C-alpha positions in Angstrom: 0.0 0.0 0.0 2.8 2.4 0.9 4.5 2.0 -2.5 1.2 2.8 -4.2 0.8 5.9 -2.1 4.4 6.9 -2.8 3.7 6.7 -6.5 0.5 8.7 -5.9 2.3 11.4 -3.9 5.6 11.7 -5.8 5.3 10.1 -9.2 5.7 12.1 -12.4 6.7 15.8 -12.6 5.4 17.8 -9.7 3.9 21.2 -10.2 5.4 24.2 -8.4 2.2 24.4 -6.3 2.7 20.8 -5.1 6.3 21.4 -4.3 5.3 24.4 -2.1 2.7 22.3 -0.4 5.2 19.5 0.3 7.7 21.9 1.7 5.0 23.3 4.1 4.3 19.7 5.4 8.0 19.0 5.7 8.4 22.2 7.9 5.4 21.2 10.0 7.0 17.8 10.6 10.3 19.4 11.6 8.5 21.7 13.9 6.9 18.8 15.8 10.2 18.2 17.6 10.3 14.5 16.8 13.3 12.8 15.1 12.0 11.4 11.8 14.4 9.7 9.3 14.9 11.5 6.0 13.2 8.9 3.8 10.1 8.8 5.9 10.0 12.6 6.2 10.3 13.1 2.4 7.7 10.4 1.8 5.2 12.0 4.3 5.9 15.5 2.9 5.2 14.4 -0.7 2.1 12.6 0.4 0.7 15.6 2.4 1.6 18.0 -0.4 -0.3 15.8 -2.9 -3.4 15.8 -0.7 -3.4 19.6 -0.4 -2.6 20.3 -4.0 -5.3 17.8 -5.2 -8.1 19.0 -2.9 -11.0 21.1 -4.3 -10.6 24.8 -3.7 -13.8 25.1 -1.6 -13.0 22.2 0.7 -13.5 23.3 4.4 -10.1 23.6 6.2 -11.2 21.2 8.9 -11.9 18.4 6.4 -8.7 19.0 4.5 -6.8 18.8 7.7 -8.5 15.5 8.6 -7.7 14.1 5.1 -4.1 14.9 5.6 -4.0 13.4 9.1 -5.6 10.2 7.8 -3.0 9.8 5.1 0.0 10.7 7.3 -1.0 8.6 10.3 0.1 5.2 9.0 3.4 6.8 7.8 4.3 8.7 10.9 2.6 6.7 13.6 5.7 4.6 14.4 8.1 7.6 14.6 5.6 9.5 16.8 5.0 6.4 19.0 1.3 6.5 18.4 0.8 10.1 19.3 -2.1 10.9 17.0 -2.6 14.4 18.5 0.9 15.3 17.3 0.1 14.1 13.8 -3.2 16.0 13.8 -1.3 19.2 14.8 1.1 18.7 11.8 -2.0 18.5 9.5 -3.6 21.6 11.1 -0.3 23.7 10.9 0.1 22.6 7.2 -3.4 23.6 6.2 -3.2 27.0 8.0 0.1 27.8 6.3 -1.0 26.6 2.9 -4.3 28.5 3.0 -3.0 31.5 4.9 -5.5 31.0 7.8 -5.4 31.3 11.6 -6.5 28.8 14.2 -10.0 30.1 14.3 -10.7 28.5 10.9 -10.1 25.1 12.5 -11.0 25.6 16.1 -14.7 26.5 16.0 -15.8 23.7 18.4 -16.8 26.1 21.2 -19.9 27.2 19.5 -21.2 23.7 18.9 -23.8 22.0 21.2 -22.6 18.4 21.4 -25.0 16.0 22.8 -22.5 13.2 22.5 -18.7 13.8 22.5 -16.6 10.7 22.7 -12.9 10.9 22.0 -10.6 8.0 20.9 -13.2 5.2 21.0 -12.5 1.6 20.1 -15.2 -0.6 18.8 -14.9 -4.4 18.2 -17.4 -7.1 17.3 -16.9 -10.9 17.2 -13.2 -10.5 17.7 -12.8 -8.0 14.9 -11.8 -4.3 15.5 -14.3 -2.0 13.6 -13.2 1.4 15.0 -9.8 2.2 16.4 -9.0 5.4 18.3 -11.5 7.6 16.5 -13.9 10.3 17.7 -17.7 9.9 17.8 -19.5 13.2 18.2 -23.1 14.2 17.6 -24.4 17.8 17.7 -27.9 18.6 18.9 -30.5 19.0 16.2 -28.3 17.7 13.3 -29.1 14.8 11.0 -26.1 12.5 10.4 -25.8 9.8 7.7 -23.2 7.1 8.2 -21.8 5.9 4.9 -19.2 3.3 4.0 -18.6 -0.1 2.5 -20.7 -3.0 3.7 -19.1 -4.9 6.5 -17.2 -1.9 7.9 -19.5 -1.7 11.0 -22.2 0.9 10.3 -25.1 -1.1 11.8 -22.9 -2.4 14.6 -22.2 1.2 15.5 -25.9 2.0 15.6 -26.5 -1.1 17.8 -23.8 0.0 20.3 -25.2 3.6 20.4 -28.7 2.3 21.0 -27.5 0.1 23.9 -25.2 2.9 25.1 -22.5 0.3 25.0 -19.6 2.7 24.3 -17.2 3.8 27.0 -18.2 7.2 28.3 -21.6 7.4 26.6 -23.7 9.9 28.6 -26.3 8.2 30.7 -28.7 11.2 30.7 -29.0 11.1 26.9 -32.1 9.1 25.8 -31.8 7.0 22.6 -34.5 5.4 20.5 -33.6 2.9 17.7 -35.9 2.2 14.8 -34.2 -0.9 13.5 -37.1 -2.3 11.4 -40.8 -2.1 11.2 -42.9 -3.5 14.1 -43.8 -7.2 14.1 -46.3 -9.0 16.3 -48.4 -12.2 16.1 -50.8 -11.1 18.8 -54.5 -10.9 18.0 -55.0 -7.4 19.4 -55.8 -4.0 17.9 -53.0 -1.6 17.0 -54.0 0.8 19.7 -54.0 -1.9 22.4 -50.6 -3.0 21.2 -49.2 0.6 21.2 -50.5 1.4 24.7 -48.3 -1.4 26.1 -45.2 -0.1 24.2 -44.9 3.5 25.3 -43.4 5.2 28.4 -45.4 5.5 31.6 -47.7 8.5 31.7 -48.5 8.4 28.0 -52.3 8.2 27.8 -54.4 6.2 25.3 -55.7 9.4 23.8 -52.1 10.6 23.2 -51.4 7.2 21.4 -54.5 7.6 19.2 -53.7 11.2 18.3 -50.1 10.2 17.4 -51.3 7.3 15.2 -53.6 9.7 13.4 -50.7 12.1 12.9 -48.8 9.5 11.0 -51.9 8.6 8.9 -53.8 5.9 10.7 -57.6 6.2 10.5 -60.1 4.5 12.8 -60.4 1.4 10.7 -56.6 0.8 10.6 -56.3 1.4 14.3 -58.9 -1.2 15.0 -57.0 -3.8 12.9 -54.2 -6.1 13.9 -50.5 -5.7 13.1 -50.5 -8.8 10.9 -52.9 -7.0 8.5 -50.5 -4.1 7.9 -48.1 -3.9 5.0 -44.4 -3.4 5.6 -44.8 0.4 4.9 -47.5 0.8 7.4 -45.6 -1.2 10.0 -42.7 1.3 9.5 -45.1 4.2 10.1 -46.2 2.4 13.3 -42.5 2.2 14.4 -42.2 6.0 13.7 -45.3 6.7 15.8 -43.8 4.7 18.7 -40.6 6.7 18.4 -42.5 9.9 18.5 -44.1 8.8 21.8 -40.7 8.1 23.3 -39.4 11.6 22.3 -35.8 10.6 22.6 -32.8 13.0 22.4 -31.1 10.8 19.7 -33.1 8.9 17.1 -31.4 6.1 15.2 -32.7 4.6 12.0 -31.3 1.6 10.0 -32.5 1.5 6.3 -35.8 3.4 7.1 -37.0 3.6 3.5 -37.1 -0.2 3.0 -40.7 -1.3 2.3 -41.8 2.3 1.7 -43.3 3.5 -1.5 -42.7 7.0 -2.9 -45.4 8.8 -1.0 -44.4 7.1 2.3 -40.7 8.1 1.8 -41.9 11.7 1.1 -43.8 11.6 4.4 -40.8 10.2 6.3 -38.6 12.9 4.8 -40.8 15.7 5.9 -41.2 14.2 9.4 -37.4 13.9 10.0 -36.9 17.5 8.8 -39.4 18.7 11.4 -37.3 17.3 14.3 -35.2 20.4 14.8 -34.4 19.6 18.5 -33.7 15.8 17.9 -30.3 14.5 16.8 -30.8 11.9 14.1 -28.2 9.3 13.0 -29.1 6.9 10.2 -27.8 4.3 7.7 -29.4 4.1 4.3 -28.5 3.0 0.7 -31.2 5.4 -0.7 -29.1 8.3 -1.7 -31.9 10.4 -2.9 -33.4 10.2 0.6 -30.0 11.0 2.1 -29.8 14.1 -0.1 -33.1 15.3 1.3 -32.5 14.8 5.0 -28.8 15.0 5.9 -27.0 17.9 7.4 -23.8 16.0 8.0 -22.1 12.9 6.5 -20.0 10.5 8.6 -17.7 8.4 6.4 -16.6 5.1 8.1 -13.5 3.7 6.5 -10.3 2.1 7.7 -11.6 1.9 11.3 -12.0 5.7 11.4 -15.0 8.1 11.4 -14.5 11.2 9.2 -17.0 14.0 9.5 -18.2 16.2 6.7 -20.5 19.0 7.9 -22.4 19.3 4.6 -25.4 17.9 2.7 -25.0 14.6 0.9 -25.0 16.3 -2.5 -22.2 18.6 -1.4 -20.3 15.5 -0.1 -20.9 13.8 -3.4 -19.4 16.8 -5.2 -16.5 17.0 -2.8 -15.7 13.3 -2.6 -17.1 11.7 -5.8 -14.6 8.8 -5.6 -16.0 7.8 -2.2 -19.7 8.0 -3.3 -18.9 6.1 -6.5 -17.6 3.2 -4.5 -20.5 3.1 -2.0 -23.1 0.3 -2.2 -26.2 1.2 -4.1 -28.8 -0.8 -6.1 -27.9 0.9 -9.4 -24.3 -0.1 -9.0 -25.2 -3.6 -8.1 -27.4 -4.1 -11.1 -24.7 -2.7 -13.4 -22.2 -5.2 -11.9 -24.3 -8.3 -12.2 -23.5 -9.5 -15.7 -19.8 -9.5 -15.0 -20.1 -12.0 -12.2 -18.5 -15.3 -12.9 -20.5 -18.4 -13.5 -23.0 -17.1 -16.0 -23.2 -17.8 -19.6 -22.0 -15.3 -22.1 -25.4 -15.2 -23.8 -27.1 -14.6 -20.5 -24.7 -11.7 -19.7 -25.3 -10.1 -23.1 -29.1 -10.5 -22.7 -29.0 -9.0 -19.2 -26.9 -6.1 -20.4 -29.3 -5.5 -23.3 -32.4 -5.7 -21.1 -31.3 -3.9 -17.9 -30.4 -0.7 -19.7 -27.4 0.0 -17.4 -23.8 0.6 -18.3 -21.8 -2.5 -17.5 -18.5 -1.6 -15.8 -15.8 -4.2 -15.7 -15.0 -5.3 -12.1 -11.4 -4.7 -11.4 -8.9 -4.0 -8.6 -10.7 -0.8 -7.7 -13.8 -2.6 -6.5 -14.0 -3.2 -2.7 -14.1 -7.0 -3.1 -14.7 -9.8 -5.6 -18.3 -10.6 -6.0 -18.9 -14.3 -5.2 -21.5 -15.6 -7.6 -24.8 -17.3 -6.6 -25.8 -20.3 -8.6 -29.4 -21.6 -8.3 -29.9 -25.3 -8.9 -31.8 -26.6 -12.0 -35.5 -27.0 -11.1 -35.9 -30.1 -13.3 -39.1 -31.2 -15.1 -42.5 -30.6 -13.4 -44.0 -34.1 -13.6 -47.2 -34.1 -15.7 -46.5 -30.8 -17.4 -44.9 -30.9 -20.8 -44.6 -27.2 -21.6 -42.9 -24.4 -19.5 -45.5 -22.0 -20.9 -48.4 -24.0 -19.3 -50.1 -22.5 -16.3 -49.0 -24.2 -13.1 -50.5 -21.9 -10.5 -53.3 -19.4 -10.5 -55.6 -17.2 -8.4 -59.1 -16.6 -9.8 -61.6 -13.9 -8.6 -60.2 -13.9 -5.1 -61.5 -11.5 -2.4 -59.8 -11.3 0.9 -59.9 -9.2 4.1 -58.1 -9.7 7.4 -60.2 -10.5 10.5 -61.3 -7.5 12.4 -61.5 -5.2 9.3 -64.5 -4.6 7.0 -62.3 -3.5 4.1 -61.4 -6.1 1.4 -57.7 -5.8 0.5 -58.3 -7.9 -2.6 -61.6 -7.9 -4.5 -61.8 -10.2 -7.5 -58.1 -10.5 -8.0 -57.0 -12.9 -10.8 -53.4 -13.9 -11.8 -51.6 -16.9 -13.3 -48.1 -18.2 -13.3 -46.1 -20.4 -15.6 -42.5 -21.8 -15.3 -41.5 -19.0 -17.7 -43.1 -16.2 -15.6 -41.0 -13.2 -14.4 -43.5 -11.1 -12.6 -43.1 -8.1 -10.3 -45.8 -7.0 -7.9 -45.9 -3.2 -7.6 -48.2 -0.8 -5.9 -48.6 1.5 -2.9 -48.0 0.4 0.6 -51.0 -1.4 1.9 -52.4 -2.2 -1.6 -52.2 -5.9 -0.9 -49.0 -7.1 -2.6 -47.7 -9.3 0.2 -51.3 -10.5 1.0 -51.7 -11.6 -2.7 -48.3 -13.3 -2.7 -49.1 -15.2 0.5 -52.5 -16.3 -0.8 -50.9 -17.5 -4.1 -48.2 -19.6 -2.4 -50.5 -20.9 0.4 -49.1 -19.1 3.4 -52.6 -17.6 3.8 -55.9 -19.4 3.0 -58.8 -17.8 1.2 -62.3 -17.6 2.7 -64.8 -20.2 1.4 -66.8 -19.0 -1.6 -64.7 -15.9 -2.5 -62.5 -17.2 -5.3 -60.1 -20.0 -6.1 -56.4 -20.5 -5.7 -54.9 -23.5 -7.5 -51.3 -24.9 -7.6 -50.2 -27.9 -9.5 -49.9 -30.8 -7.0 -46.3 -31.5 -8.1 -45.2 -27.9 -8.1 -42.1 -27.2 -5.9 -42.3 -23.6 -4.6 -39.8 -21.6 -2.5 -41.0 -18.5 -0.6 -38.5 -16.0 0.8 -40.4 -13.6 3.0 -39.5 -10.0 3.9 -38.2 -11.2 7.3 -36.7 -14.5 6.3 -33.5 -13.8 8.2 -35.6 -14.1 11.4 -35.5 -17.9 10.7 -31.8 -17.7 11.7 -32.4 -16.1 15.1 -32.9 -19.4 16.8 -29.7 -20.8 15.2 -27.1 -18.1 15.7 -24.9 -20.4 17.8 -25.0 -23.1 15.0 -22.9 -23.2 11.8 -24.6 -22.7 8.4 -23.9 -26.4 7.8 -25.7 -27.4 11.0 -28.6 -25.0 10.1 -29.3 -26.8 6.8 -29.0 -30.2 8.3 -31.4 -29.4 11.1 -33.9 -27.6 8.9 -34.2 -30.4 6.3 -33.8 -33.4 8.7 -36.0 -36.4 7.6 -36.4 -34.8 4.1 -38.8 -32.1 5.2 -38.5 -28.3 5.5 -39.3 -27.5 9.1 -40.1 -23.8 8.2 -43.0 -24.9 6.0 -44.2 -27.3 8.7 -44.4 -24.3 11.1 -46.9 -22.4 8.8 -50.5 -22.1 10.1 -51.6 -23.7 6.9 -49.6 -26.8 7.7 -49.1 -27.0 11.4 -51.8 -29.0 13.4 -52.8 -27.6 16.8 -53.1 -29.8 19.8 -56.9 -29.7 19.5 -56.7 -30.7 15.9 -54.3 -33.6 16.7 -56.8 -34.8 19.4 -59.7 -34.5 16.9 -57.8 -36.6 14.3 -57.5 -39.5 16.9 -61.2 -39.7 17.5 -62.7 -42.9 16.2 -63.7 -42.7 12.5 -61.9 -39.4 11.8 -59.1 -39.2 9.3 -55.8 -39.6 11.2 -53.3 -39.7 8.4 -52.8 -39.2 4.6 -50.6 -41.9 3.1 -51.1 -41.9 -0.7 -52.1 -39.8 -3.7 -53.1 -40.6 -7.3 -54.6 -38.8 -10.3 -57.7 -40.5 -11.7 -58.7 -38.8 -14.9 -59.2 -35.1 -14.1 -59.3 -35.6 -10.3 -56.9 -36.0 -7.4 -57.6 -38.8 -4.9 -55.8 -39.3 -1.6 -55.5 -42.5 0.4 -56.4 -41.8 4.0 -56.3 -43.9 7.2 -59.0 -43.5 9.9 -58.7 -43.8 13.7 -60.0 -47.1 15.1 -59.3 -49.1 11.9 -56.7 -51.7 11.0 -53.5 -50.2 9.5 -54.2 -51.6 6.0 -57.9 -50.7 6.0 -57.7 -47.4 4.1 -60.0 -45.3 2.0 -59.5 -43.3 -1.2 -61.2 -39.9 -1.2 -61.5 -37.2 -3.8 -59.8 -33.9 -3.1 -63.1 -32.0 -3.3 -64.5 -34.2 -0.6 -61.5 -33.6 1.7 -61.9 -29.9 1.2 -65.3 -30.0 2.8 -64.1 -31.8 6.0 -62.5 -30.3 9.1 -59.7 -27.8 8.3 -57.1 -30.1 9.9 -57.6 -32.6 7.1 -56.4 -30.2 4.4 -53.4 -29.5 6.6 -52.6 -33.2 6.5 -53.1 -33.1 2.7 -50.7 -30.2 2.3 -48.1 -31.9 4.5 -48.3 -35.1 2.4 -48.0 -33.0 -0.8 -44.8 -31.4 0.6 -43.5 -34.9 1.4 -44.1 -36.0 -2.2 -42.5 -32.8 -3.6 -39.4 -33.4 -1.5 -39.2 -36.9 -2.9 -39.5 -35.7 -6.5 -36.8 -33.0 -5.9 -34.4 -35.8 -4.8 -34.4 -34.6 -1.1 -35.1 -38.1 0.1 -32.1 -39.4 -1.9 -29.9 -36.3 -1.3 -27.8 -37.1 1.8 -27.5 -34.3 4.4 -23.8 -35.1 4.8 -21.3 -32.4 5.5 -19.8 -32.7 2.0 -23.2 -32.5 0.2 -24.3 -29.4 2.2 -20.9 -27.8 1.9 -21.0 -28.0 -1.9 -24.5 -26.6 -1.9 -23.4 -23.7 0.3 -20.5 -23.0 -2.0 -22.9 -22.4 -4.9 -24.2 -19.5 -2.8 -20.8 -17.9 -2.1 -20.5 -19.4 1.4 -17.0 -21.0 1.5 -15.8 -23.7 3.8 -14.6 -21.4 6.5 -17.9 -19.6 6.7 -19.8 -22.9 6.5 -18.0 -24.1 9.6 -18.2 -20.9 11.6 -21.1 -19.7 13.7 -24.0 -17.9 12.0 -23.8 -15.0 14.5 -20.4 -14.0 13.1 -21.7 -13.7 9.5 -22.4 -10.3 7.9 -25.9 -9.3 6.8 -25.0 -10.2 3.2 -23.7 -13.6 4.2 -26.8 -14.3 6.2 -28.9 -13.4 3.1 -26.9 -15.9 1.1 -27.6 -18.6 3.7 -31.3 -17.9 3.6 -31.2 -18.2 -0.2 -29.3 -21.4 0.0 -31.8 -22.9 2.4 -34.8 -21.9 0.2 -33.2 -23.5 -2.8 -32.3 -26.9 -1.2 -35.6 -28.3 -2.7 -34.8 -27.4 -6.3 -38.0 -25.3 -6.7 -39.8 -24.7 -10.0 -41.0 -21.3 -8.8 -39.3 -18.7 -6.5 -41.5 -16.1 -4.7 -39.5 -13.3 -3.1 -41.0 -10.5 -1.0 -38.7 -7.3 -1.1 -35.5 -9.4 -1.7 -33.3 -6.3 -2.1 -33.9 -5.0 1.4 -31.0 -5.5 3.8 -28.8 -6.8 0.9 -25.3 -5.5 0.5 -24.2 -4.3 -2.9 -22.3 -7.5 -3.9 -25.1 -9.9 -2.8 -27.7 -7.9 -4.7 -25.5 -8.1 -7.8 -25.1 -11.8 -7.4 -28.8 -12.4 -6.7 -29.8 -10.4 -9.8 -27.5 -12.5 -12.0 -28.7 -15.7 -10.4 -32.4 -14.8 -11.0 -31.7 -13.9 -14.7 -30.0 -17.3 -15.2 -32.6 -19.3 -13.3 -34.6 -21.8 -15.4 -37.8 -21.6 -13.4 -40.4 -18.9 -12.7 -39.9 -15.8 -10.5 -42.5 -13.8 -8.6 -41.2 -10.8 -6.6 -42.4 -7.8 -4.7 -39.9 -4.9 -5.0 -39.8 -1.1 -5.0 -36.3 -1.3 -6.5 -36.9 -0.3 -10.1 -33.4 -1.2 -11.5 -33.8 -4.7 -10.0 -37.3 -5.2 -11.4 -36.2 -4.0 -14.9 -33.2 -6.4 -14.9 -35.1 -9.5 -13.7 -38.8 -9.2 -14.7 -40.7 -8.9 -18.0 -44.2 -8.5 -16.5 -45.7 -6.1 -13.9 -48.7 -6.9 -11.7 -50.1 -3.5 -10.6 -52.0 -4.1 -7.3 -54.5 -1.5 -6.2 -58.2 -1.1 -5.3 -58.4 -4.8 -4.7 -57.6 -5.9 -8.3 -54.5 -6.8 -10.3 -53.7 -5.3 -13.7 -50.9 -7.0 -15.7 -48.7 -5.2 -18.2 -45.2 -5.8 -19.7 -42.1 -4.1 -18.2 -41.3 -0.9 -20.1 -39.1 -1.7 -23.1 -39.7 -5.4 -23.0 -41.9 -7.4 -25.4 -45.3 -8.8 -24.1 -45.3 -12.4 -23.2 -46.1 -14.9 -26.0 -49.5 -16.5 -25.8 -49.6 -20.2 -24.8 -51.2 -22.8 -27.1 -54.4 -22.8 -24.9 -54.6 -19.0 -25.2 -54.2 -19.0 -29.0 -56.8 -21.7 -29.2 -59.2 -19.7 -27.0 -58.8 -16.5 -28.9 -59.4 -18.3 -32.2 -62.6 -19.8 -30.7 -63.7 -16.3 -29.4 -63.7 -17.3 -25.7 -61.8 -15.8 -22.7 -58.1 -16.8 -23.0 -57.4 -16.5 -19.3 -60.3 -18.7 -18.4 -59.4 -21.3 -20.9 -55.8 -21.4 -19.7 -56.8 -21.9 -16.1 -59.4 -24.6 -17.0 -56.8 -26.5 -19.1 -54.3 -26.3 -16.3 -56.6 -28.3 -14.0 -58.1 -30.5 -16.6 -54.8 -31.8 -18.0 -55.5 -35.4 -19.0 -51.9 -36.2 -20.0 -50.6 -38.5 -17.3 -47.0 -39.7 -16.9 -46.3 -43.5 -17.0 -45.8 -43.4 -13.3 -49.1 -41.7 -12.7 -50.9 -44.2 -15.0 -49.4 -47.1 -13.1 -50.5 -45.5 -9.7 -54.0 -44.9 -11.1 -54.4 -48.5 -12.2 -53.2 -49.8 -8.8 -55.5 -47.4 -6.9 -58.5 -48.5 -9.1 -57.8 -52.2 -8.4 -57.4 -51.5 -4.6 -60.6 -49.5 -4.5 -62.5 -52.3 -6.2 -61.5 -54.8 -3.6 -61.0 -58.6 -4.1 -62.8 -60.4 -6.9 -65.8 -62.3 -5.5 -68.2 -65.0 -6.8 -72.0 -64.8 -7.0 -72.2 -65.7 -3.3 -69.9 -63.0 -2.1 -67.0 -65.4 -1.5 -63.5 -64.4 -2.4 -62.0 -66.4 -5.4 
C-alpha cells in the first residue's frame, strides 16, 4: 500500500504548487520536535503535499486537515510512538500555512452544542476491530448519515449507540432505535398494542392522536398488526418513536418497504425534528440528499466528519460515493459475475439498460456468484409456458376489518413467468403473494387458488432472516442439516396452513376421523388421496377425492398439504440427497459461502452472508417457482448483484415484490399492478409482451376468454405420466376390492 501511495504522492513531474505544499508539510514535521528519518519525512511531505494540491478549492479547512491526518498517520505513527494528536497538529499547521488562515478557521468547536462527544473510541465485534481510536460526536439537532462499504460496522455502531455500549456514553441522553418495522403475532388491535409499548404516563388518547398524525384512520387502528403492509408497519414504528421523544433517534434503512409517498412523508417528518439528533444508515441516496445535514464516512476503522449535505459531499468526494453500495451499482455489476453464460450476460446487459462496468482492482471486493440449482421437469407438465398456479376472482380481508384488501383478483403463473408485484404500501401485494403460495388461506366461496400438485415452490419472505435467530450459535452447515432433517422443510411445517394444533391432533385421533394421509393418485381429471382413519386396521384405508376432503374439518387439508410437501421433497431428490457435510458444503459454495464460513457460527456472519444462507436454504428443494418479498432490502451491494445475476439465469419462474426499479427491470418482464383490490398485468417498459400459450391462442381463435381457458386447461390436463398411469391402475384395483363370486366369497 505504501508503495502505491508513494507513486501517488511523488510520481511524475510535480507542479510548483505541489512542491510548495510538500515543503510546508516538511516544515510542520520538523516543527513537531520528533526525530524522523529523512526517507520517511520526504515520503510524508510528498504525500501531504499531494493531498493539499489535489483538494478542491472550496473544501472546508477542517476536512482538508482531517484528510491529511488520515494519510499521514500510517506513515508517521511509528516515529511518533502512536501520538495521533501530534500528527493532527502537523496536519492543522500545514493547512493554515498553505491556506493563509489562523487557528479560528479550524477551532470553532466552542460554538457547537454536542449531545455526544466521545474521543478516541475503540469498537470491536466478534473478535474484529471495527473502529480504532476515533472520535464519535453528535451535535444537537443535526441529521447524520453514516456511509461506508458493507461490513465496515455501520449497523454495529448504531446497535452500540442504541445500547449505550460505548465507554463514556452519557447516561442522561435518551436514545431510540428504529431498526425495522414492528412485528407482532398477537391478535390485538394496533391501539391496544401501542399502549403497552410506550413510556409510563402516556395516555391512550395521546397514542390515538399520534397514530392519526402519521396517517392511521379509525379502521386501521382497530386492525391487527398482521394486517398491515411493511410500509404501514414502518409508520407504526415511527409513531412509537414519536411517543418516546428521545434525544437521539437512530434509523437503519428506514426507506425499506416504503413507496414514494411514504418516503416523502418520512422525509418531511425527519426534517421537522429540529431539536432531535438523528443518526441513520441508508442506501437510498436520494433520501439522504433530502434529510442529511452531515455525513460521517466510516473507512479504515475511522470516522471522518463532513459538515455538509449529501449532495455537497458527493461533489467534494465523488470517488467515495462512486464506491459506496447502491442498487444501481449492483445491477450494473451483475453481468460481470463469474459463473453465468456469455449469452445470459449479453441479454442481461441489453435488457437492464445499465452501463456494464468491468469489475477490477478498484472494486471493494470480488463478488462471489450465486448459482441456483436446476429445477428439473415438473411431472405431468410438458410445456414451460403452461399455467402451473393461478388465483381466480379472489376476495380477501383480514379478521377485524371490514375492508377487502383484494376484491376479485386474478393472476396466473407459468414456469417462464418473471412477474413483479408493484403498488402503494397497503395495496395488498404481500397478501396476494401469501395467498398465491398458500401461506394464507382464502375464505370459502370468495374465489379460487390452485397450484399444480407436483409444483415445488420456495418463498423468501421480507423477514426470512428471522429464521436464523434461533440458530445463531449453529454453523450454516448445521442449520441446513437441522432444517431439512428427515427430508422435510421445518419452516414450511411451522406455517399455520400446515401445522396442526393440539386440539386438531386430538380430533384426528377420535374414532372414525381421518388420522393420516398416506397416498395420492390422479384419476382422470381428479386427485384422490389415500387416508387412514382412527380405530381401523392399518391396512384398512379409503381413497377420497380432493373436493370431498376440502369439505371436511380444516385439519384434514393441513394433512393433505403436508403429504403434498413430502411427495414434492421426494420428487426433488431430497429423500435421496444425503445431508452429509460434504453435500451441504458443496450446496453452500454455490451461494458464495466457503468452507470457513460454513464451519463458523452464524452470529459471526455479515448481513449479506446471512442473506446468502437464507437463499441457500430456500433453494435446497430445487424449486420450479421462486417467490420473493422485497428481496433487495438489507442486501449488500455484492449480494444484490449476485442475486440479480442468479435470477436472470434461473430456469424456473420468478414472482417478486420490490420497490427497486433497476432490480425489477433487470429480472422481470411483467408487472402486476396491485391496487383497489384488483391486479392489472402489463409488460415491463421496453420489453416485449409475453407470448401466448397454445391454450390462449386456441381460445382466442374460438372467441372465448383466453385467461379462463388457460386456467381450465391447467386443472383438466388429462396427460398422465407413465408413473401416474401405473399408480391410477393400482388405486383403481385396490378400490374395487378382491374379486368375489356370486355368493360373495373371495375367489
